[in-house]
C-alpha positions as CSV (number, residue, x, y, z in Angstrom):
1,M,-10.2,-35.6,-5.1
2,K,-7.4,-36.6,-2.7
3,P,-7.6,-36.0,1.0
4,F,-5.4,-33.2,2.2
5,R,-3.1,-35.6,4.2
6,E,-2.3,-37.5,1.0
7,R,-1.1,-34.5,-0.9
8,N,2.6,-33.7,-1.4
9,P,3.6,-31.5,1.5
10,L,6.2,-29.7,-0.6
11,A,3.6,-28.6,-3.1
12,V,1.2,-27.6,-0.4
13,G,3.9,-25.5,1.3
14,A,5.0,-23.9,-2.0
15,A,1.4,-23.0,-2.8
16,G,0.9,-21.5,0.7
17,L,4.1,-19.4,0.3
18,V,2.9,-18.1,-3.1
19,V,-0.5,-17.1,-1.6
20,L,1.2,-15.5,1.4
21,G,3.6,-13.6,-0.8
22,A,0.8,-12.4,-3.1
23,S,-1.1,-11.2,0.0
24,V,1.8,-9.3,1.3
25,L,2.4,-7.6,-2.1
26,I,-1.2,-6.6,-2.4
27,A,-1.2,-5.3,1.2
28,F,1.8,-3.1,0.6
29,N,0.6,-1.8,-2.8
30,A,-3.1,-1.3,-2.0
31,Q,-2.9,2.4,-2.8
32,N,-1.9,1.6,-6.4
33,L,-4.8,-0.9,-7.0
34,P,-7.5,0.5,-9.3
35,L,-10.6,-0.4,-7.2
36,I,-9.4,0.4,-3.7
37,G,-6.5,2.7,-4.3
38,G,-6.2,6.3,-5.4
39,G,-8.7,7.7,-3.0
40,A,-9.8,11.3,-2.8
41,G,-7.4,14.3,-3.3
42,Y,-7.3,17.1,-0.7
43,A,-6.0,20.6,-0.8
44,A,-4.8,22.7,2.1
45,A,-3.9,26.4,2.5
46,F,-1.2,27.3,5.0
47,T,-0.1,30.7,6.3
48,E,3.4,29.3,6.7
49,A,4.6,26.4,4.5
50,A,8.4,26.9,4.6
51,G,10.2,23.7,3.7
52,L,7.2,22.0,2.2
53,R,8.2,20.5,-1.1
54,S,6.4,18.5,-3.8
55,G,7.0,14.7,-3.5
56,E,7.4,14.7,0.3
57,H,5.4,12.2,2.4
58,V,2.4,13.4,4.5
59,T,2.3,11.8,7.9
60,I,-0.4,11.7,10.6
61,A,0.7,10.4,14.0
62,G,3.8,8.9,12.4
63,V,1.9,7.0,9.7
64,V,2.5,7.9,6.0
65,V,-1.0,8.7,4.6
66,G,-0.1,10.4,1.3
67,K,2.4,12.7,-0.5
68,V,2.5,16.3,-1.5
69,T,1.8,16.5,-5.2
70,G,2.3,20.3,-5.7
71,V,3.1,23.5,-4.0
72,S,2.0,26.9,-5.3
73,L,1.2,30.4,-4.2
């Protein structure tokens, strides 16, 4: 096995960028991954829910934590 310093720096850089890109994609799509995504579903009852629509994002302290999947009486 070649020492790290003797390897082609272009190939090492390209491999590093591929790993970094894959890490970023996984981080931004973690909720869609089968093992760690999905999570639990929650239901809430509101006395006043005017303007609440299916498909809207749910935020807590400005951070998107989910989305509304349905609204019913």
